[in-house]
Structures are given as structure tokens and as C-alpha cells.
C-alpha positions in Angstrom: -37.0 -123.4 86.1 -35.9 -126.7 87.2 -39.3 -128.0 86.1 -38.9 -126.6 82.5 -35.4 -127.9 82.3 -36.4 -131.4 83.4 -39.3 -131.1 80.8 -36.9 -129.9 78.3 -34.6 -132.8 79.0 -37.5 -135.4 79.0 -38.7 -133.9 75.8 -35.1 -134.2 74.3 -34.9 -137.6 75.6 -38.2 -138.6 74.1 -37.3 -137.1 70.7 -34.0 -138.9 70.6 -35.8 -142.1 71.4 -38.5 -141.5 68.7 -35.4 -140.7 66.2 -34.0 -144.1 67.1 -37.2 -145.9 66.7 -37.8 -144.2 63.4 -34.2 -145.1 62.3 -34.9 -148.8 63.4 -38.0 -148.7 61.6 -36.5 -147.4 58.4 -33.7 -149.9 58.5 -36.2 -152.8 59.1 -38.3 -151.4 56.3 -35.4 -151.4 54.0 -34.3 -154.9 55.1 -38.0 -156.2 54.5 -38.2 -154.5 51.1 -34.9 -156.2 50.1 -36.0 -159.7 51.5 -39.5 -159.2 49.6 -37.3 -158.4 46.4 -35.1 -161.4 46.9 -38.3 -163.5 47.6 -40.1 -162.2 44.4 -36.9 -162.8 42.4 -36.7 -166.4 43.6 -40.5 -167.0 43.0 -40.0 -165.7 39.5 -37.1 -168.0 39.0 -39.0 -171.0 40.3 -41.9 -170.1 38.2 -39.6 -170.1 35.1 -37.9 -173.3 36.0 -41.3 -175.0 36.5 -42.6 -173.7 33.2 -39.5 -175.0 31.5 -39.8 -178.3 33.3 -43.5 -178.5 32.1 -42.4 -177.8 28.6 -39.7 -180.4 28.6 -42.3 -182.7 30.2 -44.8 -182.1 27.3 -42.1 -182.4 24.7 -41.0 -185.9 26.3 -44.6 -187.0 26.4 -45.0 -186.1 22.6 -41.9 -188.1 21.9 -43.1 -191.0 23.9 -46.3 -190.9 22.1 -44.5 -190.6 18.7 -42.4 -193.6 19.6 -45.2 -195.6 20.6 -47.1 -195.0 17.5 -44.0 -195.7 15.5 -43.4 -199.0 17.5 -47.0 -200.1 16.8 -46.6 -199.3 13.1 -43.3 -201.2 13.0 -44.9 -204.1 14.8 -47.7 -204.1 12.3 -45.2 -203.7 9.3 -43.3 -206.7 10.6 -46.5 -208.9 11.2 -47.5 -207.9 7.7 -44.0 -208.9 6.2 -44.1 -212.3 8.0 -47.6 -212.9 6.9 -46.7 -212.0 3.3 -43.6 -214.3 3.3 -45.8 -217.0 4.6 -48.3 -216.5 2.0 -45.5 -216.3 -0.6 -44.0 -219.7 0.7 -47.5 -221.3 0.7 -48.2 -220.0 -2.9 -44.7 -221.1 -4.1 -45.3 -224.5 -2.7 -48.9 -224.8 -4.0 -47.4 -223.7 -7.6 -44.6 -226.3 -7.2 -47.3 -229.1 -6.4 -49.3 -228.1 -9.4 -46.2 -228.0 -11.7 -45.2 -231.6 -10.1 -48.6 -232.9 -10.6 -48.9 -231.6 -14.1 -45.4 -233.1 -15.1 -46.5 -236.4 -13.8 -50.0 -236.1 -15.4 -51.1 -238.9 -13.1 -53.5 -237.1 -10.9 -55.2 -234.4 -12.8 -58.2 -234.3 -10.2 -55.7 -233.3 -7.4 -54.2 -230.5 -9.8 -57.6 -229.3 -10.5 -58.6 -229.3 -7.0 -55.5 -227.5 -5.9 -56.0 -224.8 -8.8 -59.6 -224.5 -7.6 -58.3 -223.8 -4.1 -56.0 -221.3 -5.3 -58.8 -219.6 -7.3 -60.9 -219.9 -4.2 -58.4 -218.2 -2.2 -57.8 -215.5 -4.7 -61.5 -214.9 -5.0 -61.8 -214.7 -1.3 -59.0 -212.3 -1.0 -60.6 -210.1 -3.8 -64.0 -210.3 -2.1 -62.4 -209.3 1.3 -60.7 -206.3 -0.4 -64.0 -205.4 -2.1 -65.8 -205.8 1.3 -63.1 -203.6 3.1 -63.5 -200.9 0.3 -67.3 -201.2 0.6 -67.3 -200.8 4.4 -65.1 -197.8 3.9 -67.3 -196.2 1.4 -70.4 -197.1 3.7 -68.6 -195.4 6.7 -67.9 -192.3 4.9 -71.4 -192.1 3.4 -72.7 -192.7 7.0 -70.4 -189.9 8.3 -72.0 -187.6 5.4 -75.5 -188.7 6.3 -74.8 -187.9 10.1 -73.4 -184.4 9.1 -76.4 -183.8 6.8 -78.9 -184.9 9.6 -77.1 -182.5 12.1 -77.4 -179.6 9.6 -81.1 -180.5 8.8 -81.7 -180.7 12.6 -80.2 -177.2 13.2 -82.3 -175.7 10.5 -85.5 -177.3 11.6 -84.7 -176.0 15.2 -84.0 -172.5 13.8 -87.3 -172.7 11.9 -89.0 -174.0 15.1 -87.6 -171.1 17.2 -88.6 -168.6 14.4 -92.2 -170.0 14.4 -92.3 -169.7 18.1 -91.1 -166.2 18.0 -93.5 -165.4 15.2 -96.5 -166.7 17.3 
């Protein structure tokens, strides 16, 4: 009987130890679940922050690109305005010289020469403008030809594949 009491006490002691271990496991598991949930929440928040930062960066990059393009356009416009002013001054100066020479009527050859230079410059300007337009038309025509050749090439490849399949 003493032996059964010892066994019974040993079994009770082991059962209580198992219960304590189970309680510790449940407590630790609950702690770990909370920690995992907290880490998941932190990870989600960091992901959202990263996404927001990337969106802001893309927005800033687009704005920088727009500003660079705008700045380049502004610089080109400024250069063209300066060039236009220079040409206007030169044209006024040439016109003034022509008027002065015509009034004096002493040097008709010089006046004629200056008029010819102005006409030549205007002709060159018109020729350059026409050449620019022709280049643009040729470029568009070349693009169309390339597109047409690509389409024809596709058609020929399809015909070739069909003829290979037929044979």
C-alpha cells in the first residue's frame, strides 16, 4: 500500500508538473502570437511607408523632369528672343544704312549691294525654312516606308510559314 501511495503521489506530482508545463506553453504561445501580430503590424506599416515614400519619390522625379524640360524650353526661348532681337537690330541697321545711302544718293552701288545682301539673306532664310520643311516631310515619309516595309515583311513571313506548312 505504501508503494501505491508513493506511485499515486509520484503520478500526482508528475501531473501537476505537466499541468505547469502546459500552462507555461500556453502562456508562451499566447505571448509569441502577440509578438507575431505586433511584428506583422509593424511590417505592414513599414510596407505602407515604403510604398508612400516610393510614390512621393516618383512624383518628385516627374516634377524634376518637368522642370528640366521647362527650363530647357525657357533657355531655348530666351536664346531665340536674343537672336530675334539681334536680327531685328541688324535689319534696322541695314535699313537705316540703305535709307541714308539713298538720301545721299552718292553711293548707289553700295545701296544696291546692301539690298542684294538683304535679299540674299532673306532668300537663304526662306531656303533654310523650305529645307527644314522638306526634311520633316522626308522624315515622315521614311517613317511611313519603314512601317509599310515592316507590314510587308510580316505578310511575307506569314505567307512563307503558310507555304512551309502546305508543303
